[in-house]
C-alpha positions as CSV (number, residue, x, y, z in Angstrom):
1,M,83.1,-6.3,126.4
2,L,79.8,-7.2,124.9
3,T,77.1,-4.5,125.1
4,I,73.5,-4.7,124.0
5,H,72.1,-1.3,123.0
6,A,68.4,-1.7,123.5
7,P,66.2,1.1,122.1
8,A,62.5,1.6,123.1
9,V,61.5,1.2,119.4
10,G,63.0,-1.2,116.8
11,D,65.8,-3.6,116.9
12,A,68.6,-3.8,119.4
13,V,72.3,-4.1,118.5
14,V,75.0,-6.1,120.2
15,V,78.4,-4.5,120.0
16,E,81.7,-6.3,120.5
17,G,84.7,-4.0,120.4
18,S,84.3,-1.8,117.3
19,V,82.0,-4.2,115.5
20,V,78.3,-5.0,115.5
21,A,78.0,-8.6,116.6
22,A,74.2,-9.0,116.0
23,V,71.1,-7.0,115.3
24,G,67.6,-8.1,116.2
25,P,64.8,-8.0,118.8
26,Y,66.1,-7.3,122.3
27,E,64.6,-10.5,123.8
28,S,66.4,-12.7,121.3
29,L,69.7,-10.9,121.7
30,A,69.5,-10.9,125.5
31,A,68.9,-14.7,125.4
32,A,71.8,-15.2,123.0
33,Y,74.2,-12.9,124.9
34,P,73.3,-13.3,128.6
35,A,76.6,-11.9,129.9
36,A,76.4,-8.7,127.8
37,R,76.0,-5.4,129.5
38,V,72.7,-3.7,128.6
39,R,72.2,0.0,127.8
40,R,68.6,1.0,127.4
41,W,67.8,4.0,125.3
42,P,64.6,5.9,124.6
43,G,63.7,6.1,120.9
44,R,65.3,4.4,118.0
45,L,68.8,3.4,116.8
46,S,70.0,4.8,113.5
47,P,73.2,4.4,111.5
48,G,73.9,8.0,112.5
49,L,74.2,11.1,110.4
50,V,76.7,12.4,107.9
51,A,77.6,16.1,108.0
52,P,78.1,16.9,104.3
53,D,79.7,20.3,105.2
54,G,81.3,19.1,108.5
55,V,84.9,19.6,107.6
56,E,84.2,22.9,105.9
57,L,82.4,24.1,109.0
58,L,85.2,23.0,111.3
59,E,87.7,24.9,109.1
60,R,85.7,28.1,108.6
61,A,83.9,28.5,111.9
62,Y,85.4,29.3,115.3
63,H,83.8,27.4,118.2
64,P,84.5,29.5,121.3
65,D,86.1,28.1,124.3
66,P,83.8,28.2,127.4
67,R,86.3,30.6,129.0
68,E,85.6,33.0,126.1
69,A,81.8,32.9,126.5
70,D,81.6,36.3,128.2
71,T,83.3,38.0,125.2
72,L,82.5,35.7,122.2
73,G,79.3,33.9,123.3
74,T,78.8,30.2,122.9
75,D,77.6,29.9,119.3
76,P,80.0,29.1,116.5
77,I,81.4,32.2,114.8
78,L,81.4,31.9,111.0
79,S,84.5,33.6,109.4
80,P,85.9,35.1,112.7
81,S,87.3,38.6,112.4
82,F,90.1,37.9,114.9
83,P,93.3,35.8,114.3
84,V,93.0,32.1,114.8
85,D,96.3,30.3,115.0
86,D,96.8,26.5,114.9
87,V,96.4,26.2,118.7
88,R,93.1,28.0,118.7
89,R,91.9,26.3,115.5
90,G,92.7,22.8,117.0
91,G,90.7,23.6,120.2
92,S,87.9,25.0,118.1
93,A,87.8,21.9,115.9
94,R,87.6,19.6,118.9
95,R,84.7,21.6,120.3
96,G,83.0,21.6,116.9
97,V,83.4,17.8,116.7
98,Q,81.8,17.5,120.1
99,R,78.8,19.5,118.9
100,M,78.5,17.2,115.9
101,L,78.6,14.1,118.0
102,A,75.9,15.6,120.2
103,R,73.7,15.7,117.1
104,G,74.3,12.1,116.1
105,V,76.9,12.8,113.4
106,V,79.2,9.8,112.9
107,A,80.8,10.8,109.6
108,V,81.8,13.9,107.7
109,M,82.3,14.5,104.0
110,G,85.5,15.9,102.5
111,E,89.1,16.0,103.4
112,S,90.5,18.7,105.6
113,R,93.0,21.2,104.2
114,S,94.0,22.1,107.8
115,R,96.3,19.7,109.6
116,V,94.8,20.5,113.1
117,V,91.2,20.1,111.9
118,G,92.1,16.8,110.2
119,E,93.7,15.6,113.4
120,A,90.6,16.5,115.4
121,V,88.4,14.6,113.0
122,R,90.8,11.6,112.9
123,R,91.2,11.4,116.7
124,S,87.4,11.7,117.3
125,G,86.8,8.6,115.2
126,L,84.5,10.4,112.8
127,L,84.5,8.6,109.5
128,V,85.5,10.7,106.4
129,V,83.2,9.7,103.5
130,S,82.6,10.7,99.9
131,D,79.0,9.3,99.9
132,P,76.3,10.8,102.2
133,D,74.6,7.4,102.6
134,L,75.7,5.2,105.4
135,P,75.1,1.4,105.3
136,P,72.4,0.0,107.6
137,L,73.5,-1.5,110.9
138,A,74.4,-5.1,110.3
139,A,76.3,-8.0,111.9
140,G,80.0,-7.7,111.0
141,G,79.7,-4.0,110.2
142,P,81.1,-1.1,112.1
143,A,79.6,-0.2,115.5
144,R,78.8,3.4,114.4
145,F,75.3,4.7,115.2
146,A,73.2,7.2,117.0
147,V,70.1,7.0,119.2
148,F,67.3,9.5,118.7
149,D,64.4,10.0,121.0
150,E,60.8,10.3,119.7
151,G,61.3,14.0,119.2
152,G,64.4,13.5,117.0
153,V,66.9,14.6,119.6
154,C,70.1,12.7,119.8
155,V,70.5,10.9,123.2
156,A,73.6,8.9,122.4
157,T,76.3,8.5,119.7
158,V,78.5,5.5,119.3
159,V,81.6,5.5,117.2
160,D,83.8,2.4,116.7
161,G,81.9,0.8,119.6
162,R,82.7,3.7,122.0
163,L,80.0,5.8,123.6
164,V,81.3,9.2,122.6
165,Y,78.2,11.2,123.4
166,R,75.4,10.7,125.9
167,A,72.7,13.3,126.7
168,R,72.4,14.1,130.4
């Protein structure tokens, strides 16, 4: 399905599957792709962010389950003092990935040493990169970007053409 992501500022992007089909002014894209669904966003589209320490943070920190909030709180716990087996680590990594997506992260640097953390990163669609610079959005490139409002707050994250985070 074709989707036009139309920000309030700057160029819009047409996404077809996992690829950027076109980039340009909204009016031009709407005329060229009249059957496309349109998603309007406040702010500006960006290639998204790279978390240079993302994998390390997922491996080292414990992201509490909401059911643990009364005893552990809701903030990540760096170097937890309690045992974290693979089941807990996998859940923690998935919650940590969701936090990253909510901040506009579309890629992390570094390979995971933990099988469950690596699986959480892979299944989320986050790109694993060695360079912190992502290419600009361009036709034929991957549909991997974030939308930030005028205050710099992430309002949406798209990974491989899928809307994986949307602010409420």
